[in-house]
Residue, then its C-alpha position, 0 to 999 in steps of 0.5 A: m500500500s505504501t508503495v502505491c502512495d509513494s508513487g502517487f505522491k511522486d506523480f503529484l510532484s512530477d509536474g514541476i510546480p513548486r508545492t508547499v507542505d500545506e498543499l501536500t497535506g490538503h491534497f493527500n489528507f495526511s500529516r505534515t510529518t508524513a509529508f516531510r518524510k515523503l519529500k525526503k524519500c523522494g529527494a525533493l529540493t527546498s526553495i532557497n528563497s520564499d522562506g524555504q516553503y516550496y518543494i520540487l523534485p530535481p528537474a529533468g532539465g537539470f540546473n544552470r551553471y550556478g547549480l540553480v533552477t528557478v520555477a515560478g520565481k522560486v529558486f532551488f539549489h542542487g546542493g540543498s540549503l540556502l547556506n550551502a548555495i551561498v558558499h557554492l556561489v561564492d566559491i565558483s565566482r570569478r571575482g567574489l560576490t557582493a551581498a547584492d550579487a549573491g542576493r540576485l542569484a539566490g532570489t532573496n536578501v542574504q546579508l545575514q546569512l553572509l555574516d553568519l558564514c563569515e563568523k563560522k569561517k565558511l567565507c572570507r569578507r574584504r572591503h572594496g570601496r564602499e561595499y564588502c565583497y565575499f571570497s572563498m575560504d580557500e587561500q589560493r582561490r581567494r587570491i585569484q578572486a581578489e586579484a580579478r576584482n582589483p588587479s592593481k592590488k594583490e593580497e599580501l601576507p603577512v600584512r605590512l604596516e609601512g605607509e599606513t593610510p588614515e583608514s589603516m591608522r584608524q584600524i590600528i587605533m581600534i586594535l590597540l583600544a580593544y587590546l587595552g580594554n582586555q589584554h588577555l585577548s589574542p589577535k584572533s579574538i580581537a579581530l572577531s570582536l571588531f568584526r562583530r561590531g562591523v569592523d572588518i580587520r584580518t587577524e594577520k593585521v592584528k598580529a602585525v600591530f602586536e609585532k610593531y608595538d611589541i605586544a606579547k603574541k598570543n595564539 
């Protein structure tokens, strides 16, 4: 009996129209728990926009070059969730993505998700002009992306403090103030603390400041 029901369930989804769980439970008269179980069994995809409320079967026509497919304004990713999609889109991009770039591809605002992924070290963020750009966490890939976005300025490690700009001096002051506020913080902790306040400063820069001002290094 369950095989017949599963077949009918799959047939219902085979028209390619995005469906909500409420539509499925209303049509088949079973519980939401059963609907989710059957969706998982069928390998259905969840929309990465529209609050993840829509489901389809993997499309017969496949996905576009980004691993996405859009049906009736609902965007689906072959790798599952919105967070997975964002990491994938940034990783395969030629020159990184801004929040607006990623949002256009995903069909939804992804600003909060980008910040979350940066905090979890799944993506890397750098300021470019008046906006932030998001790059792969893979160092080699990130260098290529950063150079493609700004060919005249290559990413260098370790950070050098000679010839500081006014903006860079402001960052140094913020690093020193953060250190003076809590001298037990490591460079990584200071960078993370500043990041949470909206200041994007790399751990390598904090380490360089520690070295220049003869502050004991901590891991």
